[in-house]
Steps between C-alpha positions, in 0.01 A plus 500: 500500500510389136443152364744332264392514137346183360788387275256325269369837382797736489450860394834525322448653157500168315288435191188294560287298262123491482290192571296346217363146465696376799836629373723806549533679167638819351290737293493400134665832416779441750437846643501576872428801717636612836319528829646733763482539875297822540683589822851488351465501122702178489426245228374193685395286206440463130198318361380398154317762294217281381272602215193378312681190375599398852146563622366278222732216600392530863129514417530192280680317781225600742235375257673162463529466875136593551386230258761251619584337833405808702138453396500164676625632835240437766400778744695323775813497282470872423453562871809297588702689238398838641590387851846392380543842340398667825754295693776604259399864529523468876842335479639769269311802634812694590631468144164605361489800733850614411427460129192724522689759704796514262289500185239764585609661827234388744645509855613157616283525811197523271602223258570268793166593656319394179575138588172437680297646216677314218511163676138555599405553137675186379344285772160660447514415129607149595187465710280643225637253245286226656194723551410570136163358409189555295134464596219257431205716396139390456360616168140549390512332160260212426637150522771352713803724447785544745681836494815605678796732464872437478780741588782466250831686467499789254819379334817698433535809719720796411607694809667841494621637833651829623828560679377620838447156661655229281453205736143567609392598148649183350331275756169684461502393134673163501324362810142505369615377158651189657206449737247501216703296250596785266845559355668840505746726321626768739652825369664687790582869492832588338565714810506196734537170314736305729262368765250353250790302349596384848138393549510302174801311638304408813199393290727274298650346814154439642411289197283729290479321163672662199293772335263548794685807630706710259677830573594722205695818574486804276351843461132578503496598134710207376370217721200621701297627205552181292389292799180706533431463127591133459212290366627198696441673833157440654525752782710803589549609860676832547608727783623846410397837365152582377633613160674165445190317621293677235752396234476139620121509469536614139761231433274231647231560238673279241381175659275648771729368770395535862656797680561586868647840579630651824585856402586840641362674805473833674376369829333728757554474874241678717596599855206604717534731800418214739788283373780383725777716354778307673398201288379688193818701434749213447248286313386783271862599438610150402185456293677733257869459587532120516722368222586866428144554384542246221177318575177514302295541819707790637278719719625820339188717547461569873166659584514641854209647695571872531501517881801264516658582164787718621593271787495187287703659220760621748529153656510339157785727397701413811440129441608524135814700574612240756485206256840358412576514129767272356605186318233236545766245591549681832254350752454842659379659173133599496487683166698350212569636152261530211546223248662704222621842400203526266262448790696750708468762223125438491463548876716813488263635238208455740691672782566798276139502383376509860717799584415679174126459560526652846515201737715539811782253567466399865799267485715337232445609144836436341730244347802390706832529319759523778743239634362146498197620306695629202480189280150392605144603426406655832228753579383625837157391629290809440190652658314776318242725669285771345401255227183539295321217325585627152879502549695240308644350820141438620375360170769279349671186621854597604653163599734675739502591874270801479193587711254779422308619808154641429265638771126417507204622706234228474516127451272517196738750345800278572337196339391699195849640446663164570286344228567782252777314321511264204672244724352267760757253627514565875406740779551547871297645788606592852223540757396362839133522402372162380208660317733727306721206416209308346351799320827614346626153406168434326507835318856498369528364146813292541583132485658497848412724794702488821376645829763600759762306306644480148672255264325198654498231229420133555486215243142419597365849424451631146706802394438719196364826372196699400485738205835570328683289757407192304280192528537145617626399842814354654456297815197314629285256309427782256858482370475129424185565297704737281709199389206265440234452237156373599358231274135393508444127438165341407441123499168355387425176677326221309 
């Protein structure tokens, strides 16, 4: 059964405007670019091609708002605003879900299922808006001096998000900015810009003051880079590739702006011989195949204890081959398309590399070109066996539905090999032994470790990476601290 499209947010090929200083505006250049449905190749929208000049206008608007009426909003008022936004998201969730599905291909069952997480984030940030406080601290200086700290908003935040989860990524940036009293300029990916514009419309309806939330569409080079470099931006928060994250760090040096980065991953999943395979197989499979593998935490390196390796790989292959591939708008679809032909070409390159380096294709391994797949960016969910740690498919982030199965003999060996990567975003462990669970979760160098589950994310828990997977956290009280400065205040009493 399908649900009628939310007519307020039609996916009809029309030209949108971007949202700056409380108004819908075109790019100064008048240029636009197309966004296409990755399942059909159909043009579903055109958006402004913003550049450095448009970014400058948005940053200046955010600065005025930060110094203006927004600075006088009380915590209760920011909380009430976030709750109104959450209510509007709930009211229009079907339209949001269909927008995400059409724009980047995520199956509608998954976009609809994100409702609890996204509404939970908005309402969590609403609660945290009234929980920001400093400390009164006794000092050891002579005389009668009172000392305390204040938590104050950083200022103007520049946020750059990827295309693989437009709604959640937007809320993960905008929510804490509003809760802490910051203002924000959001630059969505050019691969999936429609939902962030939809979100700007809801923010406007909720009563967000002009300039507090701005959405500028454009390419990374023409809009993202100027935002990272802009001297009027106090903080950059970015989710995306490690290479782009490194470029943002370099760009931030101009005014030493604060930076939070959630970057790439090559996450290991360790399956011990004592694991419940009936539970481990579907979870481990979808750890890599969910959203067609287009997730930074994809569990793409599957370390399997040798005594169960062959059985698990066989069962994994059967599970993968039974998944329904198709247009994400079909509620029965489990694996949707990749976001673009460019991404499809990249994933095909990894599939060819795996075969050329001697890995065995257990299932999948090819692009789909026939029938309903002809105009879309579809690739089969793929399981490789006979993989060694030095193969490209075991080293590099693929961002596609590909699992590399690697046997291990001892738990120490598995942990050592799991950690032998420049990344450290996430990891998974399957075991019925509580001692193993504690030992391995403590030993893995990753920001999130899941035991007998995967993809569990809650607004109250911090999420982020170790090593080349970035720094800073999203979620939990740690995320709010990323948007706040701590000021020490000293008052000498007469």
